[in-house]
Every structure is written in C-alpha cells, then in structure tokens.
Steps between C-alpha positions, in 0.01 A plus 500: 500500500801719530524818308723764343552855636596793273689792656607811303781672678798740478808542716345730764266224619755215497524467879114459515488261203704245695261515783200493258618182337574327829158591634317367190682169505432459875142616523333462167473215248773645291789283396642706212561866440606722207648838582507740204755780525664762272756324274780721639425373855509131432836455669372667818213256533706191391567393855126431540505228227417154620336199332168655616578864421559633149630857431384632170572825309213733419610480137407128497145589586445819312736574203730788558366700202150489655613589855715789370198641315287534811652831625455676169126398510454664839578853407545721813446185713805315356663482846231236574622269224663255744183492711292406195765260364492279816122470470536394130766243591257342741238464232740401218626215715184297415637469150841361626397251761421131449271456798128560517524759785733710694494748793619857447654595833627857562869482556497732800259289698563223746238231591448443868217252521396200281290606209301322225525654155278232342210307653236271344606596159465875558756776520496659842516869422562743784239779540656826623399850616682686227278640219687714245242614246738544202581126513133412447446766236803353307346158522182631345683667214722194446233230513194689377315377810429647848703341783280287727696513826400739773820448708862504390715200427833675571633315798868407425428177312284353227447127407481474120329249278731486197232423246275778619791750503586408144139530400478842651812631314376348176167675545671829559692459174184414305309796636783755432663325203849540641742340752347486845770723660449760228126472554530570874723793443267640235201525739680674777391865534839587652345736750654329804801288591305171558229419248527126453508199738578146388325377817175692451498413131551126550257483792224687320553296179472172701200609696329616180592212267570205731320561830500130574875505518544760772417554865589802713660488842621766742830511688630724766838636372733780580646725230763697698756242610783725410381760749516235781817307438670645190542329163867400477582286798180315578420263789431131432150382398411376851607832664323689228181302565530597871555873420202504251288259703151454362587602152507251204783685331705814515625730223819695522407785265740791498357824623659813645283541796539762781564397856135591578379280221715209617356542854148476353597183305632333817171573660322348208716187540424485873128531432509242223374733232520355143639682208 
C-alpha cells in the first residue's frame, strides 16, 4: 500500500524540501505528498507542484483567526508562536485528509535508506534518545493520564493513524470543554520555550490507548547535516547517502555552530554516532 506524506515548511527550508520529497518517493512507500506552507509563500513553493505533490496554505488546515490567536496566548513566549503553529498543523491535518493514515515527515530531513512506516497493521514509531520532561508533563495535564513511554518518539517523522488522531483531539476537547488548540495552550505553564510536542503526545496516546497498533523501532540518523554540507546547495541523494553512510536519514537543522563544534560533529559522523 502506498501512502501520503505530510511536510510543514517555510521558505528557508525549500532547498531541503525538494530533496526530502525525492527521497521519500524513491526510498519509502510514499506516492503522494502534501506540503503545507504559509499562505504568503504559496508562489515560492508552486514549482514543486506535480500530480503527486500538493502545496496547501496553512489557512486551509487551521483557520487564520485561530492561528493568529496563538501568539497572544503565549505571553512572553509569543516569539514561539510559529513553532507551536507548525505542530498544530500536523495534528489538524487528520481532520482534512481522506485517507486512513499519513506520515508526518520533518521538512528539513532527507531519507537515505529504505524505511517502513507501517508493518503488519502497526505504526512503526521511532524511539529516540531525546527526553524533554516538559513535553511529558504537558501530556499528563492535557490527557489526565501519565505518559507510558520511557523513551522519546521525537525522531524526525511520525506515522499517523487518522482515526486515532481524531479520537485523541476529540478526547482533549471533552476533557477541557474547549477547542483542542485552546486546550493545549491552556495547560502550558509558559516557563520555557518548548513545552508541547505533537510527536510525544501522539506516541504516548497511541501507546496508552491503542498499544496493539504501534511498534517501536530504532534508526541511526544524523541531525547536523548543515554543518557538514550546508543547507542551500545540497548534493544528490546518492552522494548524500555516501557522505552520511550508515545513517537512515539526515536532518539539515539550522544551527550557528562554532568551528570547534563543527569539528566535533564531523568526528561524530566519522564514528557513526547517532543523533
């Protein structure tokens, strides 16, 4: 069965998005993709449109009046509004799509090896090293239940069962008696910049409510592709696979690292250390 990929992007990652889409079509069972972008940037992404690739405005997924209200709800953290919005878009997409499942794929990430997102009726969730305590505390306040996962599920992608995602959002609304976005914002203590994760929330909900639908896998991947070969003029997929040999995928996150830090990252790459 071929599947749909969802990428949420903005102009700064456009060069990587092109490689991301190519890699997904070549190496995964993905035959369609939706790229959600700010409405004012639709023209810049238009050249990516094909029969298999749809470019959609954020406003078509989350109404503008809702997205514009996010910053005001974040108080002193309102600079993080865009960061929260892109997570809400990934969740809200379950209410827009006419398929039973899709794969959230981080727009700054390129697949290097074949990967299965679904197997034997189960979502193949990626277990990761990261464990940011505020994400798990937010889940507890949001769902009224303790998270069950010991490891993180933040690993650049997330396969989504549409019926389960809808069920989760509806449960949030029942518990808090308000729209699910409003509910999430209402439980944030606003003591730090990053207090909610769509990946951790979905994964813990699935593991808690539908454990028969999920399995966990581990991948070796590299986070700092931009420190190795930049993020504007990228090599082809084959050359990239050679540069990052042994890694399932590489992310091109934008960091301002010192020369010393970049040297350490090159050593990590040489040693095959995973992010």
